[in-house]
VOGU-3710 file (C-alpha; in Angstrom, 3 decimals, decimal comma):
1> xxxxxxxxxx> 120,855/113,468/83,866  117,869/115,331/85,417  115,607/113,922/87,927  112,355/115,649/88,528  110,466/114,701/91,680  106,970/115,881/92,081  105,442/116,183/95,746  102,169/117,476/96,819  103,034/121,040/98,116  105,450/123,571/99,353
11> xxxxxxxxxx> 106,219/121,940/102,809  107,050/118,704/101,052  109,354/120,370/98,622  111,180/122,584/101,215  111,495/119,608/103,688  112,996/117,294/101,169  115,434/119,983/100,000  116,556/120,645/103,647  116,750/116,836/104,576  118,311/115,532/101,512
21> xxxxxxxxxx> 120,723/118,601/100,908  123,913/116,490/101,381  122,823/113,704/98,947  121,537/116,240/96,448  124,759/118,042/96,556  126,963/114,945/96,004  124,724/113,907/93,104  124,986/117,397/91,582  128,858/117,116/91,727  128,405/113,848/89,848
31> xxxxxxxxxx> 126,371/115,572/87,135  123,021/114,525/88,298  120,417/117,354/88,998  117,705/116,293/91,337  115,007/118,775/91,850  111,755/118,802/93,692  108,507/120,438/92,227  105,033/121,114/93,685  101,980/119,262/92,064  100,340/120,977/89,175
41> xxxxxxxxxx> 97,287/123,284/90,160  94,273/121,631/91,451  93,758/119,287/94,475  97,382/118,573/95,573  97,216/114,779/95,907  94,949/114,216/92,884  97,266/116,362/90,876  100,216/113,925/91,640  98,082/110,921/90,837  96,528/112,229/87,609
51> xxxxxxxxxx> 98,324/115,323/86,148  101,928/114,300/86,932  101,719/110,850/85,013  100,577/112,991/81,924  103,375/115,486/82,349  105,997/112,712/82,902  104,856/111,086/79,593  105,569/114,417/77,895  108,878/114,808/79,567  110,108/111,466/79,036
61> xxxxxxxxxx> 109,062/110,919/75,479  111,148/114,061/74,586  114,183/113,623/76,818  115,682/110,310/76,841  117,967/111,150/79,880  115,181/112,523/82,156  113,558/110,617/84,960  110,355/111,696/86,659  109,224/110,657/90,103  105,770/110,831/91,474
71> xxxxxxxxxx> 105,773/111,162/95,391  102,320/111,790/96,949  101,277/111,268/100,305  99,267/107,840/100,864  96,644/109,829/102,921  93,872/110,448/102,271  92,949/107,138/100,816  90,772/106,726/97,562  91,754/110,222/96,235  91,211/110,221/92,336
81> xxxxxxxxxx> 90,983/106,478/92,166  90,519/103,718/94,685  93,487/103,024/96,754  94,271/102,428/100,484  97,495/100,639/100,380  101,028/101,613/98,981  100,827/99,017/96,194  97,358/100,162/95,074  98,595/103,693/94,997  101,640/102,645/92,824
91> xxxxxxxxxx> 99,505/100,494/90,579  96,908/103,370/89,906  99,591/105,973/89,176  101,561/103,703/86,876  98,298/102,848/84,966  97,738/106,558/84,535  101,281/107,015/83,155  100,795/104,018/80,722  97,495/105,405/79,450  99,093/108,842/78,918
101> xxxxxxxxxx> 101,855/107,410/76,877  99,218/105,404/74,742  97,222/108,337/74,256  100,148/109,950/72,383  100,263/106,990/70,197  103,450/105,652/71,659  104,363/102,224/72,983  104,814/101,784/76,720  108,110/99,923/76,621  110,379/98,738/79,590
111> xxxxxxxxxx> 112,937/101,431/79,034  110,326/104,149/79,140  108,645/102,689/82,221  111,986/102,352/83,981  112,333/106,132/83,830  108,992/106,868/85,622  109,216/105,972/89,321  106,379/106,078/92,020  107,139/106,474/95,677  105,037/107,911/98,518
121> xxxxxxxxxx> 105,056/109,256/102,018  103,365/106,885/104,537  100,992/108,234/105,357  102,188/111,782/104,905  105,453/113,766/105,034  105,042/114,170/108,942  105,993/110,640/109,407  109,653/111,841/108,906  109,091/114,414/111,520  108,103/111,697/114,021
131> xxxxxxxxxx> 111,127/109,832/113,031  113,251/112,964/113,775  112,467/112,898/117,467  115,567/114,743/118,596  115,060/117,629/116,079  111,324/117,605/117,000  112,224/118,002/120,698  114,575/120,900/120,005  111,913/122,607/117,973  109,286/122,252/120,636
141> xxxxxxxxxx> 111,768/123,358/123,234  111,250/120,325/125,423  113,785/118,002/127,109  111,715/114,823/126,651  108,982/113,668/124,431  106,835/110,531/125,138  105,913/108,679/121,823  102,251/108,301/121,782  102,392/107,093/118,118  103,093/103,817/116,457
151> xxxxxxxxxx> 106,590/102,584/115,992  107,838/102,144/113,304  106,278/105,644/112,479  105,149/104,603/108,962  102,677/102,274/110,845  100,208/105,037/111,603  96,830/104,677/109,734  94,327/106,640/107,673  92,315/107,463/110,885  95,240/109,117/112,626
161> xxxxxxxxxx> 97,842/110,114/110,164  101,327/111,591/111,174  100,328/115,106/110,309  97,439/114,895/112,862  99,846/113,711/115,517  102,341/116,342/114,833  99,689/119,060/115,034  98,512/117,742/118,271  102,105/117,795/119,684  102,552/121,316/118,703
171> xxxxxxxxxx> 99,280/122,437/120,141  99,963/120,488/123,281  103,096/122,778/123,765  101,398/125,991/122,907  102,573/126,178/119,324  100,884/125,968/115,845  102,446/123,542/113,386  103,401/125,318/110,247  104,549/122,700/107,579  106,374/125,170/105,393
181> xxxxxxxxxx> 108,466/126,462/108,317  108,703/123,579/110,863  109,122/120,709/108,491  112,307/121,877/106,761  113,748/123,320/110,098  113,316/119,882/111,770  114,324/117,586/108,970  117,189/119,949/108,070  118,719/119,392/111,461  118,443/115,588/110,800
191> xxxxxxxxxx> 120,369/112,962/108,957  118,556/111,452/106,030  120,234/108,165/106,713  118,784/108,136/110,216  115,284/108,971/109,050  115,570/106,235/106,221  116,353/103,580/108,954  113,253/104,611/110,933  111,176/104,774/107,801  112,069/101,541/106,014
201> xxxxxxxxxx> 108,867/100,924/104,114  108,603/103,893/101,860  111,119/106,688/102,568  114,174/104,424/102,672  113,480/102,810/99,204  113,306/106,455/97,848  116,612/107,374/99,286  118,163/104,198/98,082  116,921/104,996/94,623  118,406/108,507/94,592
211> xxx> 121,640/107,126/96,046  121,836/104,569/93,238  121,825/107,132/90,447
//
């Protein structure tokens, strides 16, 4: 079995590979290859919302053992189609997938839909970094860190998404946040199970899905 997970960009891909390395390794031993891919060219989020469903239709109609996952950020809202909540995002992406299948003259049956999954980062990948507080402290080189963000970390909002908070934290400590470097280092030093417990709304269901394969 092959599972293809499409995320927005290189930092998401690298961070997920680092954080989930133990789970991905275990699944590979079981004959399940789980790979992360960057979104197709264009606006990163819009590509996951519109181009990935079309790509998924092509893949799934030609490979009965494949699974495709679309996993964009929830932020910013209303990109590509109107959405502000997780449910609205899932409905919109799922509709795009159904339309892509029908465009090919195929029927959207339950078995096909079961192999196209939609998850998201709420509101972006950096929610996981806020959840990895110990590793974040180590990366910043500080002994303590007062949380000025909402707990649970997935309760941030579109006005002040997690990435903005992380960038402010790094700037406060004389650093510049680099997602492709800092995100995999911080999350690679964390346990995905712990992050899942602190991100129960969106990230934990994704981990539970991968573990169930």
